[in-house]
C-alpha positions in Angstrom: 97.3 100.9 143.8 96.8 98.0 141.4 100.1 96.6 139.7 101.2 94.8 136.4 103.1 92.1 137.1 105.2 90.8 133.7 107.1 87.5 133.9 109.3 85.7 131.5 112.3 86.0 129.0 114.0 88.6 126.8 110.6 89.4 125.2 109.4 90.4 128.4 112.6 91.9 129.7 113.0 94.5 127.4 115.8 96.4 125.5 118.7 97.7 127.3 122.3 98.3 126.6 123.6 94.8 128.2 122.4 92.8 125.3 124.0 92.9 121.8 121.4 92.5 120.0 118.9 95.3 122.1 121.8 97.7 122.1 122.1 97.4 118.2 118.2 97.9 118.0 118.2 100.9 120.7 121.3 102.3 118.2 119.0 102.0 114.9 116.0 103.7 116.4 117.7 106.7 118.3 115.9 106.1 121.6 115.0 102.8 123.9 111.6 101.4 123.0 109.0 100.4 125.3 108.1 96.8 125.4 104.3 95.6 125.7 104.4 95.5 129.8 105.3 99.2 129.5 102.5 100.0 127.1 99.9 98.3 128.9 100.7 99.9 132.4 101.2 103.4 130.7 98.0 102.7 129.1 96.0 101.6 132.4 98.4 104.2 134.5 99.1 101.5 136.6 102.5 100.4 138.1 104.5 97.8 136.4 106.8 95.4 138.1 108.9 94.0 135.1 110.3 90.1 136.5 111.6 89.9 132.8 114.9 88.0 132.1 116.9 87.7 129.1 117.4 83.8 128.5 115.2 82.2 131.0 113.8 79.1 130.6 110.1 78.1 131.9 111.5 76.9 135.1 113.0 79.7 136.0 110.2 81.8 135.2 107.8 79.7 137.4 110.6 80.2 140.3 110.3 84.1 139.5 106.2 84.1 140.3 106.8 81.9 143.2 109.3 84.3 144.4 106.7 87.3 144.4 103.8 85.5 145.1 103.4 86.9 148.3 103.8 90.4 146.5 100.9 90.2 144.3 97.9 91.8 145.8 94.3 90.5 144.8 93.4 92.9 142.3 96.9 92.7 140.4 97.3 91.8 136.9 99.3 89.3 135.7 101.1 88.3 132.5 103.6 85.8 132.0 105.1 85.0 128.7 106.3 81.6 128.6 109.5 80.5 126.7 110.8 77.6 124.5 110.3 74.5 126.5 113.5 73.2 124.9 115.5 75.6 127.3 116.0 73.8 130.5 118.8 74.8 133.5 121.6 73.5 135.6 123.4 73.8 138.5 126.8 76.0 137.6 130.5 74.3 138.6 130.0 77.1 141.9 127.2 75.0 142.9 125.2 78.2 144.0 123.6 79.7 140.7 121.3 78.3 138.2 122.4 78.6 134.8 120.0 77.9 131.8 120.6 76.7 128.7 118.9 77.4 125.3 119.4 75.3 122.0 121.3 76.5 119.5 123.3 79.4 121.5 126.8 79.9 123.2 126.1 78.3 126.1 129.4 78.0 127.7 130.2 74.7 128.6 133.1 75.6 130.7 130.8 77.2 133.4 130.3 73.8 134.5 133.8 72.5 134.6 133.8 68.6 134.5 130.2 68.3 135.8 128.6 68.2 132.0 130.0 67.2 128.7 128.5 69.2 125.3 126.9 65.7 124.4 125.1 65.4 127.3 123.8 68.8 126.5 123.0 68.0 122.9 121.1 64.9 124.2 119.3 66.9 126.5 118.3 69.1 123.9 116.8 66.3 121.7 115.0 65.1 124.6 113.2 68.1 125.4 112.1 68.4 121.8 109.0 66.9 122.6 105.3 67.8 123.5 105.1 66.5 126.9 107.6 69.4 127.8 104.8 72.1 126.8 102.0 70.0 128.5 104.3 70.1 131.7 104.1 74.1 131.4 100.4 74.2 131.1 100.3 71.7 134.4 102.0 74.2 136.1 99.6 77.3 134.3 96.8 75.2 135.8 98.4 75.3 139.6 98.9 79.1 138.8 95.5 80.0 137.6 94.1 78.3 140.7 96.8 80.4 143.3 95.9 83.2 142.0 92.3 83.0 141.9 91.3 86.6 142.6 93.7 88.0 139.7 93.5 88.5 135.7 96.2 86.4 134.4 96.8 85.9 131.1 99.6 83.4 129.8 101.1 83.5 126.5 103.9 82.5 124.1 106.3 83.1 121.4 107.5 79.8 121.4 104.8 76.9 121.8 103.1 75.2 119.7 100.1 73.2 119.2 99.0 74.0 123.1 96.1 76.2 123.9 98.2 78.9 125.1 98.0 82.4 123.4 100.6 82.0 120.8 101.5 85.6 119.7 104.7 84.2 117.3 103.6 86.3 114.3 104.4 89.7 115.8 106.7 92.4 114.0 110.3 91.2 114.6 113.0 93.5 114.5 114.8 92.1 111.7 111.7 93.1 109.8 111.5 96.3 111.0 114.8 97.3 110.0 114.9 95.3 106.6 117.7 92.8 107.7 119.8 95.6 109.0 119.8 94.6 112.2 119.7 90.4 112.3 117.4 89.7 115.5 114.2 87.9 115.8 112.5 89.4 119.4 110.0 92.1 118.6 110.3 95.0 117.4 109.0 98.4 118.8 105.6 97.4 116.2 105.7 94.1 117.7 105.5 95.0 121.0 102.9 97.4 120.2 100.8 94.6 118.8 101.5 92.4 121.1 99.9 95.2 123.9 96.7 95.3 121.9 96.2 91.6 121.5 97.0 91.3 125.6 94.5 94.2 126.5 91.7 93.2 123.5 91.8 89.5 125.7 91.4 91.5 129.3 88.8 93.5 127.5 86.8 90.8 126.6 85.5 89.9 129.6 85.0 86.1 128.8 86.2 84.7 131.0 88.9 86.1 133.8 90.5 82.9 133.6 92.5 83.1 130.7 95.1 80.3 128.8 
């Protein structure tokens, strides 16, 4: 049976109680809304495998695709939501886990022990705020498109600018829908429906099976 695979960060993962921003929005709505992958899967009446994980950097998103490459069937649909290329990851103090680092966020520097200093992190964030890191993702996309040559695959982003990726940063946000009652920049339920509409329009256009 055909399946929809979605990969990405919190914009793909969906609303759940473990994230404070999500918990507040669920409380405001009175129910748990669906995200774009769920909306599309429902409309197409196919199974959904959502591999989105909040806070993910693009290296982690790529790794998640690689981990599942042998499970994705030839006719499955694939949607990858790429994140902010300024994000990156480092090995934690336990030397067993990756830790994604997000600019302007509490990155829990103590989880690295004496391995990494705050000034080092700040310098890396500055270094990564350049276009080369966006083009790095574009090169990965070429490889993935070649790998999944029989699949319909769509790459989109909420954070990368100046590339040929489908950018949907204009979708409705939680702060907008709630009129500031929930001060958060993630997509609202309205925004996810807008995104689902846009992605399905791309699928239906059939201009080219190799989408960017």
